N, CA, C and O of each residue as an XYZ file, in Angstrom:
340
protein
N       0.830     -1.154      0.016
C       0.062     -0.004     -0.012
C       0.893      1.243      0.017
O       1.938      1.300      0.664
N       0.424      2.237     -0.684
C       1.209      3.471     -0.742
C       1.019      4.282      0.568
O       0.314      3.874      1.491
N       1.696      5.461      0.587
C       1.683      6.272      1.791
C       0.406      6.922      2.123
O       0.334      7.590      3.154
N      -0.645      6.782      1.314
C      -1.941      7.394      1.597
C      -2.721      6.509      2.609
O      -3.741      6.938      3.148
N      -2.237      5.288      2.856
C      -2.955      4.373      3.749
C      -2.164      4.215      5.028
O      -0.954      3.991      4.990
N      -2.841      4.331      6.168
C      -2.210      4.131      7.438
C      -3.120      3.256      8.308
O      -4.275      3.610      8.546
N      -2.612      2.128      8.775
C      -3.400      1.233      9.604
C      -3.134      1.516     11.024
O      -1.970      1.514     11.423
N      -4.145      1.767     11.842
C      -4.045      2.082     13.225
C      -4.971      1.102     13.979
O      -6.125      1.439     14.245
N      -4.486     -0.097     14.322
C      -5.350     -1.107     14.919
C      -6.386     -1.574     13.928
O      -6.049     -2.063     12.850
N      -7.691     -1.419     14.301
C      -8.799     -1.763     13.408
C      -9.203     -0.588     12.455
O     -10.116     -0.706     11.638
N      -8.482      0.526     12.607
C      -8.891      1.701     11.752
C      -7.878      1.857     10.649
O      -6.671      1.838     10.891
N      -8.379      2.015      9.409
C      -7.545      2.372      8.231
C      -7.805      3.843      7.933
O      -8.929      4.230      7.614
N      -6.785      4.641      8.037
C      -6.859      6.075      7.724
C      -6.313      6.261      6.268
O      -5.176      5.902      5.959
N      -7.142      6.810      5.439
C      -6.757      7.033      4.027
C      -6.911      8.527      3.755
O      -8.005      9.086      3.828
N      -5.788      9.147      3.443
C      -5.777     10.601      3.190
C      -5.348     10.866      1.746
O      -4.160     10.771      1.437
N      -6.268     11.189      0.877
C      -5.941     11.399     -0.524
C      -6.006     12.861     -0.965
O      -5.996     13.169     -2.156
N      -6.074     13.751      0.027
C      -6.229     15.194     -0.344
C      -5.047     15.657     -1.233
O      -5.284     16.313     -2.248
N      -3.851     15.352     -0.898
C      -2.701     15.800     -1.717
C      -2.693     15.201     -3.121
O      -2.388     15.879     -4.102
N      -3.033     13.927     -3.191
C      -3.051     13.238     -4.522
C      -4.172     13.799     -5.380
O      -3.959     13.988     -6.577
N      -5.329     14.072     -4.851
C      -6.441     14.627     -5.647
C      -6.050     16.073     -6.075
O      -6.361     16.499     -7.187
N      -5.363     16.817     -5.171
C      -4.889     18.126     -5.544
C      -3.949     18.129     -6.758
O      -3.890     19.093     -7.522
N      -3.226     17.030     -6.906
C      -2.321     16.849     -8.038
C      -3.047     16.406     -9.338
O      -2.434     16.287    -10.399
N      -4.369     16.169     -9.212
C      -5.107     15.727    -10.372
C      -5.257     14.220    -10.464
O      -5.760     13.708    -11.464
N      -4.832     13.509     -9.442
C      -4.950     12.021     -9.433
C      -6.342     11.636     -9.006
O      -7.068     12.420     -8.396
N      -6.700     10.409     -9.338
C      -8.029      9.889     -8.996
C      -7.832      8.467     -8.352
O      -7.945      7.450     -9.036
N      -7.538      8.435     -7.035
C      -7.227      7.173     -6.365
C      -8.372      6.340     -5.867
O      -8.209      5.484     -4.998
N      -9.591      6.610     -6.453
C     -10.777      5.869     -5.962
C     -10.608      4.369     -6.127
O     -11.048      3.622     -5.253
N     -10.017      3.905     -7.162
C      -9.746      2.470     -7.401
C      -8.904      1.874     -6.292
O      -9.205      0.796     -5.780
N      -7.859      2.572     -5.928
C      -6.971      2.113     -4.858
C      -7.741      2.046     -3.531
O      -7.593      1.095     -2.763
N      -8.561      3.069     -3.279
C      -9.291      3.102     -2.031
C     -10.271      1.873     -2.002
O     -10.346      1.165     -0.997
N     -11.008      1.640     -3.109
C     -11.961      0.512     -3.150
C     -11.263     -0.786     -3.004
O     -11.790     -1.685     -2.348
N     -10.076     -0.946     -3.592
C      -9.326     -2.208     -3.469
C      -8.881     -2.461     -2.026
O      -8.920     -3.589     -1.534
N      -8.449     -1.357     -1.347
C      -8.066     -1.511      0.055
C      -9.225     -1.873      0.935
O      -9.051     -2.618      1.900
N     -10.404     -1.374      0.638
C     -11.566     -1.712      1.408
C     -12.023     -3.166      1.122
O     -12.457     -3.874      2.031
N     -11.920     -3.583     -0.118
C     -12.364     -4.962     -0.463
C     -11.392     -5.991      0.193
O     -11.819     -7.085      0.564
N     -10.130     -5.650      0.329
C      -9.199     -6.638      0.891
C      -9.025     -6.518      2.438
O      -8.362     -7.348      3.060
N      -9.626     -5.485      3.026
C      -9.462     -5.341      4.498
C     -10.402     -6.316      5.181
O     -11.439     -6.694      4.636
N     -10.012     -6.723      6.406
C     -10.863     -7.637      7.173
C     -12.189     -7.043      7.577
O     -12.300     -5.823      7.689
N     -13.165     -7.834      7.792
C     -14.453     -7.391      8.304
C     -14.174     -6.769      9.668
O     -13.365     -7.287     10.437
N     -14.822     -5.693      9.958
C     -14.655     -4.988     11.256
C     -13.697     -3.751     11.102
O     -13.580     -2.947     12.027
N     -13.047     -3.619      9.974
C     -12.146     -2.466      9.785
C     -13.011     -1.199      9.689
O     -14.040     -1.162      9.014
N     -12.543     -0.169     10.397
C     -13.134      1.175     10.379
C     -12.311      1.968      9.389
O     -11.082      1.967      9.461
N     -12.965      2.637      8.476
C     -12.323      3.477      7.476
C     -12.557      4.894      7.731
O     -13.695      5.329      7.905
N     -11.461      5.665      7.759
C     -11.508      7.125      7.884
C     -10.830      7.692      6.619
O      -9.611      7.614      6.469
N     -11.627      8.250      5.738
C     -11.118      8.652      4.427
C     -11.201     10.222      4.350
O     -12.249     10.834      4.558
N     -10.051     10.793      4.044
C      -9.946     12.291      3.991
C      -9.904     12.700      2.551
O      -9.054     12.223      1.799
N     -10.795     13.569      2.143
C     -10.898     14.100      0.789
C     -10.949     15.635      0.732
O     -11.304     16.281      1.717
N     -10.601     16.200     -0.398
C     -10.766     17.683     -0.517
C     -12.147     18.110     -0.950
O     -12.425     19.304     -1.067
N     -13.025     17.137     -1.192
C     -14.432     17.473     -1.613
C     -15.294     16.365     -0.981
O     -14.765     15.448     -0.351
N     -16.602     16.454     -1.150
C     -17.529     15.528     -0.528
C     -17.358     14.048     -1.029
O     -17.584     13.104     -0.272
N     -16.968     13.885     -2.272
C     -16.697     12.566     -2.782
C     -17.928     11.672     -3.041
O     -17.940     10.485     -2.713
N     -18.950     12.285     -3.636
C     -20.220     11.604     -3.850
C     -20.027     10.261     -4.605
O     -20.651      9.279     -4.201
N     -19.209     10.158     -5.665
C     -19.023      8.876     -6.317
C     -18.475      7.781     -5.413
O     -18.902      6.629     -5.488
N     -17.481      8.169     -4.516
C     -16.947      7.200     -3.587
C     -18.012      6.814     -2.543
O     -18.125      5.642     -2.183
N     -18.771      7.767     -2.069
C     -19.827      7.446     -1.123
C     -20.822      6.484     -1.768
O     -21.286      5.549     -1.115
N     -21.148      6.696     -3.012
C     -22.108      5.740     -3.704
C     -21.481      4.374     -3.801
O     -22.175      3.375     -3.610
N     -20.182      4.285     -4.092
C     -19.518      2.944     -4.133
C     -19.579      2.253     -2.795
O     -19.888      1.063     -2.736
N     -19.288      2.978     -1.691
C     -19.318      2.384     -0.404
C     -20.746      1.908     -0.017
O     -20.937      0.840      0.566
N     -21.745      2.771     -0.378
C     -23.085      2.367     -0.065
C     -23.468      1.158     -0.888
O     -24.234      0.328     -0.399
N     -22.992      1.010     -2.086
C     -23.289     -0.162     -2.946
C     -22.714     -1.413     -2.309
O     -23.218     -2.505     -2.571
N     -21.656     -1.302     -1.466
C     -21.157     -2.435     -0.718
C     -21.915     -2.735      0.507
O     -21.581     -3.688      1.211
N     -22.958     -1.950      0.819
C     -23.801     -2.137      1.986
C     -23.206     -1.404      3.192
O     -23.561     -1.722      4.327
N     -22.296     -0.415      2.977
C     -21.704      0.296      4.095
C     -22.465      1.625      4.266
O     -22.813      2.299      3.297
N     -22.705      1.966      5.542
C     -23.237      3.281      5.868
C     -22.049      4.199      5.960
O     -21.000      3.824      6.484
N     -22.213      5.425      5.442
C     -21.134      6.378      5.390
C     -21.517      7.672      6.120
O     -22.548      8.278      5.826
N     -20.692      8.077      7.058
C     -20.900      9.331      7.712
C     -19.931     10.347      7.147
O     -18.733     10.077      7.063
N     -20.422     11.501      6.761
C     -19.629     12.567      6.120
C     -19.578     13.776      7.010
O     -20.613     14.289      7.438
N     -18.339     14.250      7.301
C     -18.163     15.468      8.087
C     -17.323     16.393      7.287
O     -16.342     15.953      6.688
N     -17.654     17.674      7.238
C     -16.792     18.694      6.682
C     -15.969     19.250      7.823
O     -16.484     19.971      8.679
N     -14.683     18.913      7.835
C     -13.770     19.326      8.980
C     -13.485     20.781      8.826
O     -13.549     21.533      9.798
N     -13.158     21.219      7.572
C     -12.899     22.613      7.251
C     -13.048     22.752      5.740
O     -13.211     21.748      5.046
N     -12.996     23.992      5.209
C     -13.145     24.046      3.717
C     -12.076     23.155      3.053
O     -10.921     23.126      3.477
N     -12.474     22.472      2.060
C     -11.588     21.598      1.294
C     -11.058     20.385      2.137
O     -10.009     19.826      1.817
N     -11.757     20.010      3.159
C     -11.360     18.829      3.956
C     -12.603     18.144      4.479
O     -13.252     18.585      5.428
N     -12.905     17.027      3.803
C     -14.062     16.203      4.216
C     -13.529     14.876      4.731
O     -12.538     14.338      4.237
N     -14.216     14.376      5.731
C     -13.902     13.042      6.283
C     -15.122     12.096      6.091
O     -16.254     12.425      6.448
N     -14.838     10.936      5.524
C     -15.852      9.902      5.378
C     -15.505      8.836      6.414
O     -14.345      8.442      6.535
N     -16.501      8.371      7.158
C     -16.308      7.278      8.107
C     -17.224      6.147      7.701
O     -18.389      6.382      7.380
N     -16.717      4.911      7.708
C     -17.501      3.735      7.385
C     -16.894      2.496      8.061
O     -15.710      2.499      8.400
N     -17.669      1.472      8.252
C     -17.187      0.242      8.843
C     -17.530     -0.912      7.869
O     -18.641     -0.992      7.344
N     -16.569     -1.774      7.656
C     -16.843     -2.956      6.821
C     -17.459     -3.985      7.721
O     -16.837     -4.479      8.662
N     -18.730     -4.309      7.406
C     -19.474     -5.261      8.257
C     -19.578     -6.684      7.655
O     -19.862     -7.655      8.356
N     -19.338     -6.765      6.335
C     -19.470     -8.050      5.630
C     -18.415     -8.126      4.532
O     -17.900     -7.105      4.076
N     -18.099     -9.355      4.115
C     -17.266     -9.549      2.952
C     -18.080     -9.242      1.680
O     -19.278     -9.521      1.632
N     -17.453     -8.687      0.684
C     -18.123     -8.449     -0.574
C     -17.174     -8.597     -1.700
O     -17.559     -8.432     -2.858
């Protein structure tokens, strides 16, 4: 996993703000990390925008997503992997 992923116990912190600012689109990497993570993993995903397409992907996996705007250009998505998919 690249430097955007940090595992802290059962929590995976994913911060893609800098990569998105460079014009990158790491959604595929995020989704692969979620798919391969064990059930029970808590995901904390930091984005420079609300990330509606990513939220829709997580919801399609059956995950509930909590979105907080921490500050302008900093959104945090929180979700828990409850089942394998």
